[in-house]
C-alpha positions, -999 to +999 in steps of 0.1 A: +394-223-125+415-197-137+405-164-121+412-128-135+393-088-130+383-069-154+413-042-162+419-007-173+434-003-202+443+036-192+482+048-204+480+018-233+477-022-237+507-023-224+499-013-184+472-041-189+498-069-180+517-045-152+476-047-134+469-077-142+500-091-126+499-069-097+465-085-090+473-123-096+452-124-124+454-158-145+436-145-168+420-106-180+393-089-195+393-052-213+377-028-237+392-017-264+387+018-252+359+038-239+331+020-226+315+051-226+318+067-262+316+055-295+343+071-311+375+046-311+409+052-319+425+031-344+450+003-331+485+003-342+491-031-355+524-030-341+518-019-306+490-049-310+512-075-316+534-063-290+508-065-266+501-099-278+534-115-273+536-095-237+499-113-228+508-146-235+547-140-221+524-132-192+504-163-196+472-148-191+446-170-211+418-162-219+417-127-227+381-116-230+368-083-246+337-069-231+318-051-257+315-010-245+277-001-232+263+017-258+258-004-290+218-024-285+214-050-309+179-053-298+168-015-305+141-009-328+155+024-336+170+019-371+197+048-365+211+033-336+205-001-348+228-001-377+256+024-358+253-005-333+260-033-359+290-014-372+303-008-334+300-046-325+318-054-359+345-035-356+353-047-317+355-082-331+380-070-359+398-049-328+395-081-306+409-108-332+440-077-335+444-079-299+445-119-299+415-123-278+398-152-276+364-138-266+340-111-269+320-106-248+282-088-250+249-083-232+217-085-258+201-049-254+167-042-251+140-045-274+123-006-261+088-001-278+088-034-298+081-071-289+106-094-275+105-117-305+117-089-326+148-076-304+161-118-304+158-109-344+173-086-347+200-096-324+205-131-343+203-109-373+231-084-359+253-115-350+251-132-387+260-097-402+287-097-379+303-129-385+294-129-422+314-095-423+344-103-402+380-099-416+390-125-388+374-156-376+394-165-348+377-149-321+341-165-299+312-143-297+297-149-264+262-138-248+259-127-214+230-135-193+216-102-177+193-096-144+167-086-170+131-072-162+115-044-184+126-046-222+164-056-214+167-093-231+191-119-211+172-124-183+166-165-191+187-189-209+158-194-229+163-158-248+203-165-250+189-196-267+169-182-291+190-157-301+218-186-309+190-206-329+190-178-348+228-172-352+241-198-389+271-204-379+271-217-343+305-228-341+314-188-331+290-185-305+289-191-268+280-179-234+292-161-204+275-169-168+272-143-147+261-149-115+250-116-101+230-119-129+215-150-131+206-146-093+188-109-096+168-122-127+155-149-104+181-182-105+188-193-071+224-198-073+226-193-033+213-229-026+228-264-041+194-271-060+197-242-074+232-246-090+223-279-102+187-268-116+202-238-135+236-253-155+208-282-162+187-258-175+211-242-194+225-281-205+189-284-220+186-252-237+219-244-247+245-269-241+271-266-216+298-270-239+286-237-251+292-222-218+326-208-225+329-180-194+314-171-159+318-137-147+319-141-110+303-113-091+281-118-058+252-094-060+247-065-035+207-069-042+188-097-036+171-127-055+148-117-082+152-081-080+161-077-115+187-046-098+223-052-114+247-045-086+277-066-083+294-073-050+324-082-033+328-123-033+312-144-006+303-110+008+267-103-007+237-121-011+247-147-030+272-157-002+304-178+003+292-213+005+279-207-033+305-195-046+323-232-029+303-247-046+302-230-080+341-224-082+348-264-074+316-276-096+329-304-117+311-286-147+326-254-141+365-259-126+378-257-159+365-223-167+384-190-166+361-163-144+364-128-146+352-106-115+338-073-119+335-065-084+330-025-075+363-008-074+376-003-034+409+003-019+422-035-015+392-052-023+405-064-058+432-083-040+410-090-007+385-108-035+413-127-055+424-141-023+387-154-015+387-174-047+418-192-047+415-198-011+383-214-023+396-232-051+428-247-028+400-264-008+383-286-036 
């Protein structure tokens, strides 16, 4: 398993490489701009090319882009939906320019419509983005969520239904977030719970489409639907569970990104923990 963090792009994409090296990353995840603003500064082709070369030289593989938080591909609000679709398509092209292998996104919330309608909107949005994309070298990964309310993605059956509605399925995959799954009610803290979860993913989606892990412990209990990440082995999931996850024969080949809380020396501690668990295999 390759380990990395979500790394800030503050000061320019070139700084991502230095920050990732400092954290001893083997893979890395980024936003392509502010995660809280719609406006995107156009990417300079020369700087994007330079970043691609620096990233490959640093052996950071794969590169993952995470969609920023404002788009909602499941919303019944037509104006917001159209804006979200345009933003998603743009992020797909920006990801391609930067040489990213994956674009990860949360499926969104269906608000005052129905679950079925929300799933249909997400699938339609993906079809539109894929058909209009100028580049087709980026895989789109749907991330499971902690669920609750009208938020999609709390079950793998919902992710499966979205993918079923996508015409070009070869473009699609999923990202398993350990904290989100636990918060949605999947008991990853037990050996049986992990096996049952992987079996469900395999039956509904196929483990061949599980291409990325978000490796996060949970600050909140099983089934809480409260999305709060915590440090590896220090939360409700626990160190034994992460040992099983990291060394599981069906998962150990995957890249794993940590999105643990930013605290002094916390990133170094988390990286030391996961690499120690990997060495125990």
